[in-house]
C-alpha positions in Angstrom: 0.0 0.1 0.0 1.4 3.4 -1.0 1.9 5.6 2.2 0.0 8.9 2.0 1.1 12.2 3.5 -2.3 12.4 5.2 -2.2 10.0 8.1 -4.5 6.9 8.6 -3.8 7.2 12.3 -1.1 9.1 14.3 0.7 8.2 17.6 2.0 11.1 19.6 5.4 10.7 21.3 7.0 13.1 23.6 10.8 13.4 23.1 13.4 14.7 25.5 16.8 13.7 26.6 15.3 10.8 28.5 13.5 9.5 25.3 15.5 10.2 22.2 14.9 9.5 18.6 16.8 6.3 18.8 14.8 5.3 21.8 11.8 5.4 19.5 13.2 3.0 16.9 12.4 -0.2 18.5 8.9 1.0 19.2 8.0 1.5 15.6 7.2 -2.1 14.6 4.8 -2.2 17.6 3.0 1.1 16.5 2.9 -0.3 12.8 1.2 -3.7 14.3 -1.2 -1.5 16.4 -2.3 0.2 13.1 -0.7 3.6 13.3 0.5 5.1 10.0 2.4 8.2 11.2 4.4 8.9 14.2 3.5 12.3 15.6 6.6 13.7 17.1 6.9 16.6 19.6 9.2 19.5 18.7 12.6 18.2 17.5 14.6 21.3 16.7 17.3 22.3 19.0 15.8 23.6 22.4 17.1 24.9 25.6 19.4 22.2 27.2 17.7 20.0 29.5 14.2 21.0 28.2 11.6 18.4 29.0 9.1 19.6 26.3 11.3 21.3 23.7 8.9 24.0 22.8 11.7 26.5 23.8 13.7 26.2 20.6 16.9 28.1 20.5 18.2 27.2 16.9 16.0 26.6 13.9 18.8 25.2 11.9 19.5 21.7 13.5 17.8 18.7 15.1 18.3 18.8 18.9 21.5 17.2 19.8 20.0 15.9 23.1 17.6 14.0 21.0 20.4 12.5 18.7 20.6 15.1 16.1 19.9 14.7 12.3 21.5 11.3 12.1 19.2 9.9 14.8 16.3 11.3 12.9 17.5 9.6 9.6 17.6 6.3 11.7 14.2 6.8 12.9 12.8 7.7 9.5 14.6 4.5 8.0 12.7 2.4 10.6 9.4 4.2 9.8 9.8 3.6 6.1 10.6 0.0 6.7 7.1 -0.3 8.2 5.5 1.9 5.5 5.0 4.7 8.2 5.6 8.4 8.0 6.2 11.4 10.3 4.2 14.4 11.6 6.4 17.1 13.2 5.1 19.6 15.8 6.6 23.0 14.8 6.8 26.1 17.0 6.6 29.4 14.7 5.2 31.7 17.5 8.1 31.9 20.0 11.7 30.9 20.9 13.6 30.2 24.1 15.5 33.3 25.2 17.5 34.1 28.3 20.4 31.7 29.0 23.3 31.7 26.7 22.3 29.5 23.6 20.0 31.5 21.4 22.5 33.3 19.1 19.7 35.7 17.6 18.7 36.8 21.0 22.2 37.4 22.3 22.9 39.5 19.1 19.9 41.8 19.8 21.2 42.2 23.4 24.6 43.2 22.0 23.6 45.4 19.1 20.1 46.6 20.1 18.1 48.0 17.2 21.2 47.8 15.0 21.2 44.1 15.3 20.6 41.9 12.2 18.1 40.1 14.2 16.2 43.2 15.7 13.3 42.6 13.5 13.0 38.9 14.4 11.6 39.5 17.8 8.4 41.6 18.5 10.1 44.4 20.5 8.7 47.9 21.2 11.8 50.1 21.0 9.6 53.2 22.1 7.5 52.0 25.0 5.5 54.3 27.4 8.3 53.9 29.9 10.9 56.3 28.6 13.7 54.6 30.5 13.4 51.6 28.1 13.4 53.8 24.9 15.9 52.1 22.4 16.3 49.4 25.1 14.7 46.1 25.9 13.8 44.8 29.3 15.8 41.7 30.3 13.7 40.3 33.3 15.9 37.3 34.2 17.2 38.3 37.6 16.0 36.3 40.6 15.7 39.3 42.8 15.7 43.1 42.6 18.5 44.5 40.5 20.1 46.3 43.3 20.2 43.2 45.4 21.5 41.0 42.8 24.3 43.5 42.0 25.4 44.0 45.6 25.4 40.0 46.0 28.1 39.9 43.5 26.1 37.4 41.4 26.7 39.6 38.1 30.2 38.9 36.9 31.9 40.5 34.0 33.5 37.7 31.9 35.6 37.3 28.7 34.4 34.6 26.3 36.6 32.3 24.1 35.7 34.3 21.1 36.7 37.5 22.6 33.2 38.8 23.5 32.6 40.4 26.8 29.6 39.5 28.8 28.0 39.7 32.2 27.3 36.3 33.6 24.3 35.5 35.9 23.9 31.9 36.8 23.0 30.3 33.3 22.4 33.8 31.7 24.8 35.6 29.5 24.2 39.3 28.7 26.6 40.6 26.1 28.5 43.9 26.5 27.9 46.2 23.5 30.9 46.9 21.1 31.2 50.6 22.2 31.1 49.5 25.9 33.9 46.9 25.4 36.1 49.8 24.5 35.5 51.4 27.8 36.0 48.2 29.7 39.5 47.9 28.0 40.8 51.4 27.9 42.0 51.6 31.5 45.0 49.4 30.7 47.7 50.6 28.3 48.4 47.2 27.0 44.8 47.0 25.8 44.8 50.4 24.0 45.0 49.0 20.4 42.1 46.6 21.1 40.0 49.3 22.8 40.5 51.5 19.7 39.4 48.5 17.6 36.2 48.2 19.3 35.6 52.0 19.4 36.1 51.9 15.6 33.7 49.0 15.1 31.2 50.9 17.0 31.5 54.0 14.7 31.2 52.1 11.5 28.2 53.2 9.5 27.3 50.1 7.6 25.7 47.1 9.7 27.9 44.5 7.8 31.0 46.6 8.2 30.4 47.2 11.8 29.9 43.4 12.4 33.1 42.6 10.4 35.0 45.3 12.4 33.6 43.9 15.8 34.5 40.4 14.9 38.0 41.3 14.2 38.3 43.1 17.5 37.0 40.2 19.4 39.4 38.0 17.7 42.3 40.4 18.6 41.1 40.4 22.2 40.7 36.6 22.3 44.2 36.0 20.9 45.7 38.7 23.2 44.1 37.3 26.3 45.7 34.0 25.6 49.2 35.5 25.9 50.9 36.0 29.4 51.1 39.8 29.2 47.7 40.1 27.6 45.8 37.7 30.0 47.1 39.8 32.9 46.1 43.0 31.5 42.5 41.7 30.5 42.1 40.4 34.2 43.0 43.9 35.5 40.5 45.4 33.3 37.7 42.9 34.4 38.8 43.3 38.0 37.7 47.0 38.0 34.2 45.8 37.5 34.3 43.5 40.6 30.8 43.9 42.1 32.2 42.9 45.6 34.1 46.0 45.7 32.2 49.5 46.1 34.0 51.1 43.1 33.8 47.8 41.1 30.1 47.7 41.7 29.6 51.2 40.8 31.6 50.7 37.6 29.6 47.6 36.8 26.2 49.4 37.2 27.4 52.2 35.0 28.4 49.7 32.3 25.1 47.8 32.6 23.4 51.3 32.2 25.0 51.7 28.8 23.7 48.4 27.3 20.9 47.9 24.9 19.0 46.2 27.6 18.0 46.9 31.1 18.5 44.1 33.6 15.5 43.6 35.9 13.8 41.2 38.5 11.8 38.8 36.9 8.7 40.0 38.6 9.0 43.5 36.8 8.0 41.7 33.4 4.3 41.7 34.2 4.3 45.6 34.3 7.2 46.7 32.2 8.2 44.1 29.6 8.4 45.6 26.0 8.6 42.5 23.9 6.0 39.9 23.1 6.2 36.7 25.2 4.5 33.4 24.9 1.8 34.1 27.5 3.5 35.3 30.6 6.7 33.2 30.2 9.8 35.5 30.4 12.0 32.7 28.9 9.8 32.4 25.6 10.1 35.4 23.3 7.5 36.0 20.4 9.1 36.0 16.9 7.6 37.8 13.8 7.3 34.9 11.3 5.0 37.5 9.3 8.2 39.0 8.1 9.7 37.2 5.0 13.3 37.2 6.3 12.2 35.6 9.7 9.9 33.0 8.1 12.8 32.0 5.8 15.2 31.8 8.7 12.8 29.9 10.9 11.5 27.5 8.2 14.4 26.9 5.8 15.6 23.8 7.6 12.1 22.4 8.3 11.5 22.8 4.4 14.7 20.8 3.7 13.4 18.0 6.0 10.2 17.9 4.2 12.0 17.9 0.8 14.2 15.1 1.8 11.2 13.1 3.0 12.2 13.2 6.7 8.8 14.6 7.5 5.6 14.4 5.9 3.6 17.1 7.6 3.5 19.5 10.4 1.4 20.4 13.4 1.4 24.3 14.0 1.9 25.1 17.7 -0.2 28.0 19.0 -1.1 29.6 15.6 -3.3 32.1 17.3 -0.2 33.9 18.6 0.9 34.9 15.0 0.3 38.2 13.6 -1.5 36.8 10.6 -2.4 33.0 11.2 -4.2 32.7 7.9 -1.4 34.3 5.9 1.1 32.2 7.7 -0.8 28.9 7.0 -1.3 29.6 3.4 2.4 30.7 2.9 3.6 27.6 4.8 1.4 25.4 2.5 2.9 27.0 -0.6 6.4 26.7 0.7 6.0 23.1 1.5 4.5 22.4 -1.9 7.4 24.0 -3.6 9.9 22.2 -1.5 8.2 18.9 -2.0 8.4 18.8 -5.8 11.4 16.6 -5.7 10.8 14.4 -2.7 12.5 11.0 -2.9 10.5 8.1 -4.5 10.1 6.4 -1.0 8.6 9.5 0.6 4.8 9.5 1.3 2.7 10.7 -1.6 0.3 13.6 -1.7 0.2 17.2 -0.6 1.8 18.3 2.6 -0.3 17.6 5.6 -0.9 20.6 7.9 -3.0 20.8 11.1 -3.1 23.8 13.6 -3.4 23.9 17.4 -6.6 26.0 17.6 -9.1 26.3 20.3 -12.5 26.7 18.9 -15.1 28.3 21.3 -18.8 27.7 21.0 -19.9 28.2 17.4 -16.5 29.2 16.2 -15.3 27.1 13.1 -12.0 26.9 11.5 -11.9 28.7 8.1 -11.3 26.4 5.1 -9.6 29.6 3.5 -6.5 28.8 5.7 -5.8 25.8 3.5 -5.1 23.6 6.4 -6.2 20.0 7.0 -8.0 21.1 10.2 -7.3 21.2 13.9 -5.2 19.1 16.2 -8.3 17.7 17.7 -9.4 19.8 20.9 -12.8 20.4 19.4 -13.4 16.6 18.9 -12.1 15.9 22.5 -14.7 18.3 23.9 -17.6 16.9 21.8 -16.9 13.2 22.4 -16.6 13.9 26.2 -19.7 16.0 26.5 -22.0 13.6 24.7 -21.1 11.0 27.5 -22.2 13.3 30.2 -25.9 13.2 31.6 -27.5 16.4 31.3 -29.8 15.6 34.1 -26.8 15.8 36.5 -26.2 19.5 35.8 -28.6 20.9 38.2 -27.9 18.7 41.2 -24.1 19.1 40.9 -24.4 22.8 40.5 -26.4 22.9 43.7 -23.9 20.7 45.4 -21.0 22.9 44.3 -22.5 26.1 45.4 -23.9 24.8 48.7 -20.6 23.0 49.6 -18.1 25.8 48.5 -20.0 29.1 48.3 -18.8 29.6 44.8 -20.8 30.4 41.8 -22.1 27.7 39.4 -21.8 30.1 36.5 -18.6 29.6 34.8 -19.0 33.0 33.0 -18.7 34.7 36.3 -15.5 32.8 37.2 -14.1 33.4 33.7 -14.6 37.2 33.9 -13.1 37.5 37.3 -10.0 35.4 36.1 -9.7 37.7 32.9 -9.6 40.8 35.2 -7.1 39.3 37.4 -4.8 38.1 34.5 -4.9 41.5 32.8 -4.1 43.1 36.1 -1.4 41.0 37.5 0.1 38.7 34.6 -0.5 40.5 31.3 -0.5 44.2 32.4 2.5 45.1 30.3 1.0 43.6 27.2 -2.3 45.3 27.9 -0.3 48.6 28.4 1.6 48.0 25.1 -1.7 47.6 23.1 -3.2 50.6 24.9 -0.2 52.7 24.1 -0.2 51.6 20.5 -4.0 52.9 20.1 -3.1 55.9 22.0 -0.6 56.9 19.6 -3.2 56.8 16.9 -5.6 58.9 19.0 -2.8 61.6 19.6 -2.4 61.9 15.8 -6.0 63.3 15.2 -7.4 66.4 16.7 -10.8 64.8 17.1 -9.4 62.0 19.2 -6.3 63.5 20.8 -8.0 64.1 24.2 -8.9 60.4 24.7 -6.4 59.4 27.4 -4.1 56.3 27.7 -5.9 55.4 30.9 -9.3 55.6 29.4 -8.3 53.5 26.4 -6.8 51.0 28.7 -10.0 50.8 30.7 -11.8 50.3 27.4 -9.6 47.5 26.2 -9.8 45.7 29.5 -13.6 45.6 29.4 -13.5 44.3 25.8 -11.0 41.6 26.6 -13.0 40.6 29.8 -16.0 39.9 27.6 -14.2 38.4 24.5 -15.9 35.1 23.5 -13.2 33.5 21.5 -9.4 33.5 21.4 -9.1 36.1 18.7 -10.3 37.8 15.5 -8.3 37.7 12.2 -8.9 41.2 10.8 -5.9 42.3 8.6 -4.9 43.9 5.4 -8.2 42.9 3.8 -10.4 44.2 6.6 -12.5 42.2 8.9 -14.7 39.1 8.1 -18.3 38.9 9.1 -17.3 36.4 11.8 -14.9 39.0 13.2 -17.7 41.4 13.4 -20.0 39.1 15.1 -17.4 38.3 17.6 -16.7 42.1 18.3 -20.5 42.6 18.6 -20.5 40.2 21.4 -17.5 41.6 23.1 -18.6 45.1 22.9 -22.1 44.4 24.1 -20.6 42.9 27.2 -18.1 45.7 27.7 -20.9 48.3 27.6 -22.6 46.7 30.7 -19.7 47.6 32.9 -18.4 50.8 31.3 -19.2 54.2 32.5 -21.8 55.8 30.2 -19.8 59.1 30.2 -17.0 57.1 28.6 -18.8 54.9 26.2 -17.4 56.9 23.3 -14.1 55.3 23.9 -15.6 51.9 23.0 -17.1 53.3 19.8 -13.5 54.7 18.9 -11.9 51.4 19.8 -14.4 49.5 17.7 -13.6 51.6 14.7 -9.8 51.1 15.1 -9.8 47.4 16.0 -12.3 46.2 13.3 -14.6 48.5 11.5 -11.8 50.4 9.6 -8.9 48.0 9.6 -7.0 49.0 7.6 -9.2 50.6 4.9 -9.6 53.9 6.4 -6.1 55.1 5.4 -4.1 55.1 2.1 -1.1 52.9 2.2 1.8 54.4 4.2 3.0 54.8 7.8 -0.3 55.7 9.2 -2.1 52.7 7.8 0.8 50.5 9.0 0.5 51.9 12.5 -3.3 51.2 12.5 -2.9 47.7 11.4 0.0 47.1 13.9 -2.2 48.3 16.9 -5.0 46.2 15.7 -2.7 43.0 15.4 -1.4 43.9 19.0 -4.9 43.7 20.3 -5.4 40.3 18.6 -2.2 38.8 19.8 -3.1 40.0 23.3 -6.7 38.4 23.3 -5.4 35.0 22.8 -3.1 34.6 25.8 -5.7 36.4 27.8 -8.1 33.8 27.1 -5.7 30.9 27.6 -4.2 32.2 30.9 -7.6 33.1 32.3 -9.7 30.1 31.3 -7.4 27.1 31.0 -4.8 28.2 33.4 -7.0 29.9 36.1 -10.8 29.5 36.0 -10.4 25.8 35.2 -8.9 25.4 38.7 -11.5 27.5 40.4 -14.7 26.0 39.0 -15.0 22.5 40.1 -18.6 21.5 39.6 -17.4 18.5 37.5 -13.7 18.4 36.5 -14.1 16.3 33.4 -15.6 19.3 31.8 -12.6 21.5 32.6 -10.5 20.4 29.6 -8.5 22.2 26.9 -10.9 23.1 24.2 -14.0 22.7 26.4 -16.2 25.2 28.1 -17.1 24.1 31.6 -20.3 26.1 31.3 -21.5 23.5 28.8 -22.3 20.5 30.9 -23.3 18.1 28.2 -23.8 17.7 24.5 -26.9 15.8 23.0 -26.5 13.0 20.5 -28.2 15.4 18.0 -25.5 17.9 18.6 -22.7 15.4 18.4 -24.1 14.1 15.1 -24.2 17.7 13.7 -20.7 18.3 14.7 -19.4 15.1 13.1 -21.4 15.8 9.8 -19.8 19.3 9.6 -16.4 17.8 10.0 -17.1 15.3 7.3 -17.9 18.0 4.9 -14.9 20.4 5.6 -12.0 18.7 7.4 -11.8 15.0 7.0 -8.1 15.4 7.6 -8.4 16.9 11.0 -6.9 15.1 14.0 -9.2 13.5 16.5 -7.8 13.6 20.0 -8.9 12.5 23.3 -5.5 12.9 25.2 -2.6 15.2 24.6 0.6 16.4 26.2 -1.4 19.5 27.3 -4.6 17.9 28.8 -5.7 18.6 32.3 -6.8 15.0 32.9 -6.2 11.7 31.1 -8.8 10.5 28.7 -10.0 7.7 31.0 -9.8 10.0 34.0 -12.3 12.2 32.4 -14.5 9.2 31.3 -14.6 8.0 34.9 -15.5 11.4 36.3 -18.2 11.6 33.6 -20.1 8.9 35.6 -20.7 11.3 38.4 -23.0 13.2 36.1 -25.2 10.0 36.2 -25.1 9.5 39.9 -25.1 12.9 41.5 -27.1 12.0 44.6 -24.7 9.2 45.4 -21.8 11.5 44.9 -23.4 14.2 47.2 -23.9 11.6 49.9 -20.3 10.4 49.6 -18.6 13.8 49.8 -20.8 15.0 52.4 -19.7 12.1 54.6 -16.1 12.5 53.8 -16.0 16.2 54.5 -17.5 15.5 57.9 -15.1 12.5 58.6 -12.2 14.7 57.4 -13.2 17.8 59.6 -10.7 16.4 62.2 -7.7 16.7 59.8 -8.7 20.0 58.2 -6.5 22.8 59.4 -7.5 26.4 59.9 -5.1 27.4 57.1 -6.8 25.1 54.7 -7.7 23.5 52.3 -10.9 25.5 51.2 -14.1 23.5 50.6 -13.7 24.1 46.8 -10.1 22.6 46.8 -11.2 19.6 49.0 -14.2 18.9 46.7 -11.9 19.0 43.7 -9.5 16.7 45.5 -12.1 14.0 46.1 -13.0 14.2 42.3 -9.4 13.4 41.3 -8.9 10.8 44.0 -11.9 8.6 42.7 -11.1 9.4 39.0 -7.4 8.7 38.9 -7.4 5.9 41.5 -5.3 3.2 39.9 -7.4 0.0 39.2 -6.4 -2.7 41.6 -4.6 -0.5 44.0 -5.4 -1.5 47.6 -4.8 0.2 50.9 -2.4 -2.3 51.8 -0.1 -1.6 49.0 2.2 0.9 50.8 4.6 1.4 47.8 1.7 1.8 45.3 -0.3 4.1 47.7 2.8 6.3 48.3 3.5 6.7 44.5 -0.1 7.7 43.7 -0.1 10.1 46.7 2.9 11.7 45.3 1.3 12.2 42.0 -1.8 13.6 43.3 0.2 15.9 45.6 2.0 17.4 42.7 -1.4 17.9 41.0 -2.9 19.5 44.1 -0.1 22.0 44.5 -0.2 22.9 40.8 -4.1 23.3 40.9 -3.9 25.6 44.0 -1.3 27.8 42.4 -3.0 27.9 39.0 -6.2 29.0 40.7 -4.5 32.1 42.1 -6.9 32.5 44.9 -4.7 31.8 48.0 -1.4 30.8 46.3 0.4 31.3 43.0 3.6 30.4 41.3 4.9 34.1 41.7 4.1 34.1 45.5 3.5 30.5 47.0 1.5 30.4 50.1 3.6 27.8 51.9 1.2 27.7 55.0 -2.0 26.8 52.9 0.0 24.6 50.6 1.4 22.7 53.5 -1.9 22.3 55.1 -3.5 21.0 51.8 -0.7 18.4 51.5 -1.2 17.3 55.1 -4.9 17.0 54.3 -4.3 14.8 51.4 -1.9 12.6 53.4 -4.5 12.3 56.2 -7.2 11.5 53.6 -5.2 8.5 52.1 -4.1 7.3 55.5 -5.0 3.6 55.6 -5.8 3.7 59.3 -8.7 6.1 58.7 -12.1 5.1 57.4 -12.2 7.7 54.6 -9.5 5.9 52.3 -11.6 2.7 52.2 -14.7 4.6 51.2 -12.8 6.4 48.5 -11.4 3.2 47.2 -14.9 1.7 47.2 -16.3 4.6 45.3 -13.5 4.6 42.6 -14.4 0.9 42.3 -18.0 1.8 41.8 -16.9 4.1 39.0 -14.5 1.7 37.5 -16.9 -0.3 35.2 -19.0 2.5 33.9 -15.8 4.6 33.5 -14.2 1.8 31.6 -17.4 1.4 29.3 -17.2 5.3 28.8 -13.5 4.8 27.8 -14.1 2.1 25.3 -17.1 4.1 23.8 -14.8 7.2 23.5 -12.0 5.3 22.0 -14.2 3.7 19.2 -15.7 7.1 18.5 -12.4 8.6 18.0 -11.3 5.8 15.8 -14.3 5.8 13.4 -15.6 9.4 13.3 -14.7 11.6 10.4 -11.2 12.7 10.7 -7.7 11.2 11.7 -7.6 9.4 15.0 -4.7 10.4 17.2 -3.2 8.1 20.0 -1.3 9.8 22.8 1.7 7.9 24.0 0.6 5.0 26.4 -3.2 5.7 26.0 -3.8 2.4 24.3 -4.1 1.2 27.9 -6.2 3.0 30.5 -5.1 6.6 30.7 -5.6 7.8 34.4 -3.1 10.5 34.2 -3.3 14.0 35.7 -2.1 17.3 34.3 1.6 17.8 33.2 4.1 16.8 34.0 2.0 13.7 35.1 0.8 13.1 31.7 4.4 13.0 30.2 5.6 10.3 32.4 7.7 7.4 30.8 5.5 4.6 29.1 6.0 0.9 29.6 6.0 0.0 25.8 7.3 -3.5 26.6 4.1 -4.3 28.5 1.9 -2.9 25.7 4.0 -4.8 23.0 3.5 -8.2 25.0 -0.3 -7.5 25.3 -0.6 -7.0 21.5 1.5 -9.9 20.7 -1.0 -12.2 22.6 -3.6 -11.4 20.0 -6.4 -12.1 22.6 -9.9 -11.6 21.4 -11.7 -8.5 22.8 -14.5 -10.7 24.3 -11.8 -12.7 26.1 -10.0 -9.7 27.4 -13.2 -8.1 28.7 -13.0 -10.7 31.5 -9.7 -8.9 32.7 -10.8 -5.4 31.6 -8.8 -3.8 34.5 -5.6 -4.4 32.6 -6.4 -2.0 29.8 -5.5 -4.7 27.1 -9.2 -4.8 26.0 -8.9 -1.1 25.1 -5.7 -1.9 23.1 -7.5 -4.7 21.3 -10.3 -2.4 20.3 -7.7 0.1 18.8 -5.8 -2.6 17.0 -8.9 -4.2 15.4 -10.4 -0.8 14.3 -7.2 0.5 13.0 -6.7 -2.8 11.0 -10.1 -2.1 9.5 -9.1 1.5 8.6 -6.0 0.0 6.9 -8.3 -2.3 5.0 -10.8 0.3 4.1 -8.8 3.5 3.8 -11.3 5.2 1.4 -14.1 4.6 3.6 -12.6 6.2 6.6 -10.8 9.0 4.6 -13.8 10.2 2.6 -16.9 8.3 3.7 -20.3 9.8 4.2 -21.5 10.1 7.7 -25.0 9.5 8.8 -26.7 9.1 12.3 -28.4 5.8 13.0 -31.7 5.7 15.0 -32.5 3.4 17.9 -36.0 2.7 19.0 -37.4 1.5 22.4 -37.0 2.7 26.1 -33.3 2.5 26.0 -33.0 4.4 22.7 -31.4 7.5 24.4 -28.6 5.2 25.7 -27.2 4.3 22.4 -25.1 6.5 20.0 -24.8 5.2 16.6 -23.7 6.2 13.0 -22.8 4.8 9.8 -20.0 5.5 7.3 -20.2 4.6 3.8 -18.4 5.1 0.3 -19.4 3.0 -2.7 -20.1 -0.6 -1.6 -18.1 -0.3 1.8 -20.2 0.4 4.8 -19.7 0.3 8.6 -22.0 1.0 11.4 -20.7 2.3 14.9 -22.8 1.8 18.0 -21.9 2.6 21.7 -23.8 2.7 24.8 -23.9 6.1 26.8 -25.2 6.9 30.3 -25.2 3.3 31.4 -23.8 3.6 35.0 -27.1 2.6 36.6 -27.4 -0.6 34.6 -23.8 -2.0 35.4 -22.4 -4.1 38.1 -18.7 -5.0 38.2 -18.0 -5.3 34.5 -18.4 -2.6 31.6 -21.0 -4.8 29.9 -24.8 -4.1 30.3 -26.9 -7.3 31.2 -29.0 -8.2 28.3 -32.3 -7.6 30.3 -31.4 -3.9 30.6 -31.9 -3.3 26.9 -35.5 -4.5 26.9 -37.0 -4.4 23.3 -34.7 -1.5 22.1 -33.4 -2.0 18.5 -31.0 -0.4 16.2 -31.9 0.3 12.6 -29.3 -0.7 10.0 -28.6 0.6 6.5 -28.6 -3.0 5.0 -29.1 -6.7 5.8 -25.7 -8.3 6.2 -23.2 -7.3 8.9 -20.4 -8.7 11.1 -19.3 -7.2 14.4 -15.5 -7.0 14.3 -15.2 -7.3 18.2 -17.6 -10.0 19.1 -18.0 -11.8 15.7 -21.8 -11.5 15.8 -23.4 -11.7 12.5 -26.5 -9.7 11.6 -29.1 -10.4 9.0 -31.9 -7.9 8.6 -32.4 -4.2 8.8 -32.7 -4.1 12.5 -31.0 -5.7 15.5 -32.0 -6.0 19.1 -29.6 -4.1 21.3 -29.6 -7.2 23.8 -28.0 -9.2 20.8 -25.8 -6.4 19.5 -24.2 -5.9 22.9 -24.5 -9.4 24.3 -20.9 -10.3 24.4 -19.1 -7.0 24.1 -20.0 -3.6 25.2 -19.4 -1.6 22.0 -20.1 -2.7 18.3 -18.3 -1.9 15.0 -20.5 -3.7 12.2 -19.0 -4.0 8.7 -20.8 -5.2 5.5 -19.5 -8.2 3.9 
């Protein structure tokens, strides 16, 4: 079979120094046997040394040496090609790792400032509102206030092997400018010639000439320092800047004041940073791939990898962070098509495969005009989870949450409060920069010059607090109708909380941000300024949404944590089968190549952790009884410092949802390992909520009290643990049924199923780093080699091998019928009878090939100790089929006729995948 660039099924692997490209080679045959067509790799370009995620790329021109480099990639690709498999690569066009001493582009900007050949690569405002940063960039990498760090002696002036002078601070290098180097050296007569060489380089008028002169001066200094006389002279020069001496400290401070950057405490970034970051992370700087030169520099190597057949497609990380996501996606498509014209014969065939990491909120849809194959699957992850929740559980669980915690059951309120806090505390500098860009526009017009920076900032704040999606995409061609509708909703919300006397500011912002972008002005500097301001707003709204919702409100709102997932809206408790079918039908018409995910490296809870939690929506009364009793029993171990009732309730959810199947209270080692995992989650959850503790200022008293509470809760000598284990076991079978249903839906719905590493067994993981733990692939390989029938494995369902068998058999069918799954029609199938609401079914067909997929839903009340409904529970319920001859690939049941009794269909196995002969 010819391998296509568009995957049949992907398997995501997380690479880092502990799991290299060579480590993946022996796993390839297993993935092939499982039915995977493409390995889906985390970022592979050179990242910050020791990175565990590799999204902090520091060099776009080489494969990460810690992963084995280009040679290891070739070995892995050879292994993949031997199994007729391809490679999908996660790329990071939005940002780079900065700080440290390993990003040459960043270090060059620190050294040369605006004159740097890489100054345009980073999104830097060289004329920010803070005049002390005019023509400088803030360098917020110090662990304490600048004066304190300077006095401590931690800042040391050093000479590098290449002759470059820099200030060292732990792992960070801060280059000394060429002109300042001359000042450092002029005190020693022996260094005069070199000092003059640096001075001359600083005065050169042309960039290339200046760079060449500086390189020559550095070479002179490096060579001179290696001589006896020279080394002594240079050390004397450096010693004059010893921060442990009063005069040295004064000189070092004066030297640093002359640089193209201002060293600062990391805390200062929230208020003063003048360059775009990834969210609020100081060590990740935004880059401007919208600039042709930046695009070429960051994509040249990737395009060569594609041209050589070493990758077959890409996953674009955080596309909403870019200035022009649509333009970037289209340009990348053209570039890959051009680069792929002479791919080797053994390379996968077809157009380049491109998917984007994009959060779609509510009715938002990805525009086909972007020319991508779809999203990475967060939208599907939300839909398939929501349809397995019982809407009847919303009211009692909402009442329970509010009564127990005193917090609102309206997620919109939590989100708005979180947005205000993030704009105030975490992204204040980004808000200030966007406001300042708009204020400059206001000052250019007599009609608007009296609108103040403060007023504009207030207006932007209200708009962002009520923004319903990640961002809009207004640009050179203006705003789309969708953009207009989004802004209508945002401005309607903003007006509710804005002073009537100042409402004209909102009207003005509406004009500048969307109504007149950028058609109100002729081409030129004014038009570019207007467009740049609009883009700044768009690049701000996305991180505001991510930080406020996923990284804050998700940890405050705990009505049912299975709905607090990336790509989901916790305010939407459930999705009807009608809504699910509508979403699948829409995807089948527009994005048949989109990824379908149920677990990712960014998920808040593993796919089967969520599946087990969903069961609580079906038994809210039992859950209320349990936690009411546990809170009463645990009152004796609850300290005055904490935890809060909200944190306590969320802790109980995680304990019953993530409890390892088969773990007993007598297994001390297993209990300790699980407690350690939950403790890490609990600490992160408390800090992310930002209510009583946070990463920037941990509340040690509260966190210690919370940890002690967890330890007391899982103490085998206390009665609560036994009850928690019992409740977890009660959720086990219906949770497993949900997990199997979710798995089959992912494997058969329109799109490309993605398997996250290790999730072919039960995935009871927590948030990162728990979801990036090492995977026992040997156990999975052994289980697959046994080739046991799914019905047989159902008897020992706790091992997870039954889930793996479902995956293997379904992917084998996808291999056999590629056209059906890649292009087949989608149609819902109707069930009739009392249990009809408990069956979700659909058919796929193309030509003579047909399948029917059927899974139970909301079945907890009918189950005992196994994830299989008793035949009697189905009563007379039937499922209508589009034909008369079918075979279930799991149970082997043969069907003749246009209907089948549910009790027969699910007699031996809980889910069904029927194929026509």
